[in-house]
N, C-alpha and C positions, 0 to 999 in steps of 0.2 A: 445441569447444563443445559440451557434452553435449544430447543431444534430451531433451525434456519432454514428457512422454506428456500426452494429454487426462485420463487416468486419475489422474496425478499432481496436476493442477491441480484435478480436481475433487475429490479427499481433500483439498488444503490447503483449498478452501472449505468445507470442514465444521468448520474450527476457527478461533478467535478468532485476532486478529493478536498478542495477548500471548501465548497460547500458542505460535504460532509462532516468535514472537521469543525464548522461554524455549528452545526446543527446538533454536534455532540456537546459543545459549549453549553448548548440551552439547558441540558438535563444536569449539569452541575455535579456529573459520577466523578470527575478529577480535575485536578488544576488546569487551567488553559495551556500551561507551558509543559504538558506531559502528553505523552501518548503517541507522538508523531516522530518521525524521522527527521535529522537534521538534513541541513543544505549540501551536504556532502554526497548524498543518496541522490543521484539524478537520473531522470528518463532517458534512456539511450535511444528512444523513438517517441518522442512527446506528441507526435501526430495519432499514436494508437488511443483508442476509447479505452476508458476506465478499467484497470484490473481489480478485481475482486475475488478473495478466495481464502483458504485456511493454511496456516503457517506449516509446512512440511520441512524442518529445522534441521541444520547440519552445522559443524564445523569443520575448517580443512586449515591446511598450510600449504604454501607454495614455494618457500624459499628456504624450509626446513626438511630434510632427506626424510622419505617415510620410516617409522619404525619397523623394526625385525618382525613383529606379529602382523598377522592380516589386518588389512583395514577395510572399512566398508567401501561400498562401490555405490554408482549411481543405481544399479539394480535393487540393491538395499534401501533406497531411499523409497525408490518406487513400488517397492512390495509393500509398503505400508499407507499408500494413498488411502487404502481402504478404510485406515483407522480414524481418517478424517471427518469432519461433519460434512464436508463437500468439497468442491473444485479445490485442488492444491495449489498452492503459491510456495515455491521454494525459497528459503530463507538461508543463506550461507553466511557465518562470520569466518574472515579470514583472521587467524591467529597469528600470523605472519604481517606485522603492521608495516613492515616497509614497504608495501605495496608495488613490489619489484618485479612481479609476476602475476599471471593472469591465472584466475580461479575458476573461468568457465570460457566456452566459445560455443561453436555451432554445433558440435558434437552432443555436448550436456543439452543444451536449448533444444536440439532436435528430440533426444531422448525423453526429455520431459513432457514435452507436448505431444509427443505420440501416446503417452499414457494419461493426458489428460490435464497436465498443467496449465494453470491460467498466466503464470508468468515466473519470474526470478528475480530476486532482490539478495543483492550481498553489499558488504562494504570493501570488497576488493575490486580490482579491476579485470576486464575481459578482453576477449580478443573476437575475430573471425566475424565481424559485423557485417561484411558483405554478405556472408552466408547466412546469418541470423536475421537480416531485413526481411527478407520475404517470408518468413514464417509468420510474420505479424504476431509475434510472441512478444510481450513486454517485458523489458529487461530494465531494472534500478540497479546501479553500479558508482563504482568511485574510479574512473578511468580507464585508460586502454594501454594495454602492453602487448608485444606481439608474441611474446613465449610463455609458456606455463610452469618452468621451473619445476619444482618437485611438487606440483600440485596432488594432494591426497584428501581425503576426506578422513575425519578421527572420528567424531561422535554424532551419533542420528537422533533427532527427535528428543532433545533435550532443549533446556534455554539457552537463547543466543542472545549475544548483544551486538546490535546492527543500528548503525546511524542515530547512536546516544539514547536508546531504548532498549530494555529487554524484551524480547520476542519469544513466548512460549508456545509449544506445539498446539495446533489446532485454534490459534488466536486469528480473528477474523481481521485482514487486511484490505486497504481499499487505496490504491495507487494510480497516478497518471502524470501528466506533464507538470504538474502542482508540486509532487512528492508523494510520500507515503503516509500514510494513518492508520494506526489501529482503532478497529471499532468495538467497543464493548458488546459483548454478547446477548448481556440482558437488554441492551436496548437498541439493537439492532434492527428488528421491524419497525419501531417506532422512529428511528433515524429515517428510513427508508420511506415511512408515510408522511412524515414532514415534510421532506424535500421541495414538492411543489409549493407549498405555504411559504416556504423560508424564501425560495428562489423568487417569489412574488412580491417579498417584500423590498427584496434588493431592487427588484425592476422599477420599482417607485422613483428611486434615484437615478436609475439608469435610464430609465424613458425619458426624464427631465432634464437629465445631461444632454442627451440625445437629441431632443426637440429642434434644437437649434434657434430658439427664441426663449429661453428659461430665463427670465430674471433672479438676481442674488436672492430675492425674498420667495422666489416659487422653489428655489434649491433649498433653501432653510427648512420650508415645510415639507419637501420632499424627505428630507434626512430625519425630520421629526416624526413623520410619518410612518417610515421604515422603523425607527427605532422603538415606537410605541407598538407597532405591527410585531416586532421580535420578542419585544418584553412579554407581549399578551400570549403569544406563541409559545415562550419559554415558561410562563405559569401552567398553562394548560398541559404541556407534555411533562411538567415534572408533577403533576398531580395525576395524570394517568399513569406514568410510571412508577411512581410512587405508591 
């Protein structure tokens, strides 16, 4: 498994998830309709900067009573943060698909952040958002409910299904107001390096459109220049990574 440097993670945080997703496409390591979470997983605090980290996974239930045997707790998830390649991101799959009870709140978020987590992602609803907001702790979720029902964790650090994709423990994640994407570890450093160049190709069109005086011909030329620049960039990164 390639080692991801703190510098790479810092560079990835400088760019939005839509840009990161675009750059991953250049490497052609997966189909373009794979690797990112569906629109049901939304940012609770879209004004926060991008979240980047490694998946600390768990499954939970909120509408089914806990089993008689002992179940894991938040401390058990935190205890294995050191097994990850870097900053943790909590990824919880709610196995009770009714979504009628919350599976996180301010207690969970305070606990996870205190031990270094960069954020939380779940396909279930949350609560206590007035208490979570001051933490500046990114949360990606699917709704709001005032009560937690029978919330309990089940399995930790195994594969989970969230937002239409499988997330494995230690998978690199990038999320912001646009949503959440996985970042293949083999190309993570290259993705971070390419971000400025890719952003520059998009600026060709954006700058033209915002000039206030662009003709249709100039806009067509800007789009053609962007496409050409991105195609050249794609060829270059595929050679470098291959």
